N, C-alpha and C positions, 0 to 999 in steps of 0.2 A: 231618230228611228235608227237602231243599229242594223248592221247588215243581216245578222241572224234574224232579227224580228221581221225585216222587209222579206227575206227569203220565205220564212215561215208563213206570213200572212198570205204571200201569194200561193204558197202551196195548199193552205187550208182550203182556198175556194175552189181548187181543182179536185178535191176529194169527191168521189161520185155523190155521196149524201149532200154534201154542201152545194155542189153544182146543181143537183136535181132541186134543191130548195132555192136557189139563186142567191146564195149569201155574197155579199159584196164588203169588201173592206171599206170602212167609212172614216178611219182616222185613228190616231194615237195622240192623246193629250197627256203629257208626263208619262206615266205608266199605265193610263187607262186606255184600253182598246176598245173599239167600237166595230161591230159589224152591223148590217142592214139587210133586211129582206123585204123586196117590194111585194105588194099585194098581187095575187094572181089566183084566178079562180079555182085552179087546181090545188091550192093550198087550204081551201075552205073546208072546215070540219062541221060547220052548221049551215047547211044549204039554205034553209029558210031565212036566215038572217044574214047570210054572206060572211059570218065569222071565221077567221083563220083558225085552224086546228091548233089545240094546245101542244101537239107534238111538235110543231114548228117552232113555237117558243122555246120548248124544252131543248131542242137541238140548237137554237140560236144562243141560249144562255150556256149550254155546255161547251160549245165551240168557242165563243167569245171568252169565256172563263179560262179555257185551255190556252187560248192566244195570249191572254193577259200575263200568264206565267213567263211567257217567252220574253216579255219586256223586263224581266228581272234576271234572265239567264245569260251567262257569259258564252256558253256553247251549247249546241243542240243536244237534246237528250230525250229519250222516249218517256211517256208518262201514261198513266191510265186513270180514268175517273173512279175514284173511290166511293164518294158520296155526292149526291147532288139533291138539295131540297129547293123546291120553288113554291113561292106563295103567289097564286093567281089573284090579282087585286081586282081586275076587272076585264071584260072582253075587250079584244083589240078591236078598233073602230075599222069596219070594212072600207076597202079601197084606199087604205093609208099604209105607207111604208112603216115597218117596225124596226126600231133600233135597239141595240143592246150594247151597253157600256159596262165593261167589267174591269176589276183590278185585282191584282194579287196582292193581298195585304200582309201576308207572312209567307216567306220562303224559307222553310226549315230544311234540314239534311235530307229528310225523305219524302217530306210532304209538303205541298203547296195549298194555301188556303185563299180562296177568292170569294169575292161577291160581286153580283152584277144586278142591273136593272134594265127591263124593257120598257120602252116608251115610243111615243110617235114623234119625237123631237124635243120633248120636254122632260128630262129626268125627274123633275119634281111633280110630275103627273104620270106615275108608273102604271103599266099594265101588270107587271110581275117582278118580284124580287127573286133572286137566286143566290144561294150560297154553295160552295162545292169544295171538295178536297181531291188533290191528285196526288197519286204516287209517283215519285220521281225515281227514274231508273238511273241512280248514280252508283258509284263504286262501292257506296257503304249500304246499298240496298241488299237486303238479305236474299233477294230472288235473283241477284246478278245482273250485271250490265246488260241492258237491252232486253230483259226478260218480260218485260210488260208491253 
């Protein structure tokens, strides 16, 4: 884990939205980052069945995907989510933690491309898959350094 990645993963969990959801860093394997969120009643979207709201999974995928980009970077830079697509494959099981593992599979000059999977501990039994693109605030960014 690079000092940059270590700093960023610690910063991400302090962001108000991430802190409210209770995101926790769960590890880095190669360049695949993992966050987890523990089940809490206040995160439930379907009160009758106790199923976590899909927005929690959306935030988990977006945040973990962004973190995975930092595993490829040499210096900190701002970025913004350009596109995020999620396939919800099944409902999360009530009372179980949800993990998201993401990787940046292509880091281009202005865009980073990521893929992610949410699961309860076994990535081969996914809750959701996500793909995302992020605009990088590099010096070649037409919007200027730090504009995003």
